[in-house]
N, C-alpha and C positions, 0 to 999 in steps of 0.2 A: 346572505351573499350566495350567489349561484355556485354550484359545485365546480364549474370550470374556472371561476375566479379563484377559489380556494386552492385548486391544483396549481394554478400559475404562481400563486404566492409561495407555495411550498417548494417550488422548483428553483428559487433564487439561490445562486451559488456565490460563495465568498472566496476570493483569491487567498491563498495561504499567505500569512505574514512571514517575512523572512526571519532567519535566526538573528538575534542581537549579537553583533560581533564583539569578541573580547578585546580588551585593551592590549593584551599580549598573552602568549601561551608559554608554558614551561614543558619540557619534554618529560613525559611520564616515565618513571623509573621503577615502578612496582606494579604487580598485578592487583586488580581491584579485589577488595575483600567484602564479605557480607555486610550490608548496611553501611557501606562506605559512601562518602560524599566527595566527588572529585570535580574541581572547578578549574577552568582555563588550562587544561592539559592537552598536550599533543601526543597522540598515539600514532607514530609514524613508523612504518616498516616493523611492526611488532607481531609476534606470534602468540595469540591468546586462544588458540584453537583448543576445543575440548574443555575449557575451564567451566567450573560449576560454582555459582554463587547466587545470592539473592538480595533484593532490596538495595541495589546499587544505584546511585544517582550521579549522572554525568551532566554538568552544566557548563555551557560555552566551551565544550571540548571539540577537538578536531581529530578525525580518524582518516588516515591516508595510508593505503597499502597495509591496512590492519587486518590480520587474519583472526577472525572470531568463529571460524567454521566449527560446527559441532558443539558450540558452547551452550550452556543452559544458564540463563540469566533471568530467573523468575522475578517478577515485580520490578524489573529494571525501569529506570526513568531517564530519558534523554531530553534535555531542554536547551534550546539555542545551540544545537550541535550541527556539524557538517561532516558527512561521510563521503569520501572519494576513493575510487579505485580500490575498494576493499573487498575481502572475501568473507561474507557472513552466511555462507551456505549452511543450511541445516541448523542455524542458531534457533534456539527455542526459548520462548518467554511466556509464561502464564501471567496475565495481568500487566503486561508491558505498556508503558505510556511514552509517546513521542510528542513533544510540543515544540513548535518552531524548529523543525529539523529539515535539512536538505540531504538527499541521497543522490549521488551522481556516479554513473559509470561503474557500478558495483555488481558483484555476483552474489545473489541472495537466493539461489535455488534451494527450495525446501525450507525457507525461513518460516517459522511458526510463531505467530503472536495471537494467543487465544484470550478472549474476554478482556481485550485491551482497549486503548484509546489512541487514535492518531488525530492530532489537532494542529492545523497550520503546518502541514507536511508537503514537501514537493520532492518527487522522485523522478529522475530523468535518466533514460538509457540504462536502466537497471534490469538485470536478469532475475525475475521473480517467479519463474516457472515452478510448479508444484508447491508454491508457498501456501500457507494456511492461515486464515484470518477468522476463524469461527467465533461468532458472537462479539466481534470487535467493532467499535464505533469509529466512524470516519467523519471528521469535521474540518471543512476547508482543506481538503487533500487533493492534490493534482498529480496524476501520474502521466508522464510524457515519454512516449517511445519505449515503454517497458514490455517485457515478455512475461505474461501471466499464464502461459499454457498449462492447463491442468490444475490451476489454483482452486482453493476451496474457500468460498465465502459463506458457508452455511451459517444462517442466523445473524449475519453481519448487518449493521446499520450503515448503509452506503449512501444515505441521503445527502451527505456533504462531500461526496467524492466526484471527481471528474477524471475521465480516461481519454487521452488524446494520442492517437497513433499507437495504440497498445494492441498486442495480440492476446486476446482472451479466449482462445480456442479451447473448448472442453472444460470451461470453468464450471464449478458447482455453485449454484445460487439458491439452494433450497432454503426456504423461509427467510431469505435476505430481504431487506427493505430497500428498494431502489427508487422510492418516490423522490423525483428530482435529480437522480443520478444522471450525469451528463456523459455522453459518449460522442466522440468525433473521430472519424477516419480510423476506427478500431475494428478488429476482427473478432466476431462472436460465433464462429462456426462451432457446431457440436453442442450447443446449449441443450439441456434436457427438455425444456418446455417453454413455449412462448410466454406462458403466464408468469414465468420467473422474471420477465423484463417489465412487468406491469409498473407504470409510473415513471419509467426512465425517459430521458429527453435526448432526442437525436436531431441533428440538423437536417434540413430538407435534402441536402446533397448526399446524405448517407442512405436515403430511402431505397434506391435500387439494390445496393448490397444487402441492406437489412431484409428486403423482401425475400431474397434467396435463403437467408439464415432462418427466417420464420417458416418458409415453405418446407425446408428440410426438416425442421423440428416437428412439423405437423405431418410429415410423411408425404408431402406433395412433391411430385416430380415436375420440374420445369423442362419442357422439351418442345422443339418445333414439330407441329403436327400438321 
């Protein structure tokens, strides 16, 4: 098979599967504990900021106006969950896993998920500036209208990610795999090297803006002469 045909096959993107809705939810009345398993619970208007625990599993849970800022939740697992209008700024999780999760209109500045997995995740209008995703794998993940300014994707596997109308100014992509990663109407100003975008997929309509990004990264000045 010709190399061009192999590249086209690798670039196929799968839309995220939506979370499976619960039949009903109960209001959560206690803080999550290590190795705890929590199903069909609603975390509404709760303050869990600064909590530290590990190996917690949330299934079909709902988070709305939930403050988990500064929390450390290593090996956390979220499955079929919905997060809305919440503050998860500076939340840290080594080995975190998100499966069929939707994130909407939430503040997640400085969120860190290292060596984790995102599978069937959709994030819309979230603030993810200065977030870190080192060595995390993305499978069928779609970011829409999110702010990733200064985010760190070092060593990440982004082959299953799509970014639509996102601000990725100044992101770190060192050793990240972008084969088939899709970008549309997104800002990529300040990338370190054009080679970091190797394998990425852009629509033809983005080529004018992309040319300025690549020229700047190569030290080329665009000017009327």
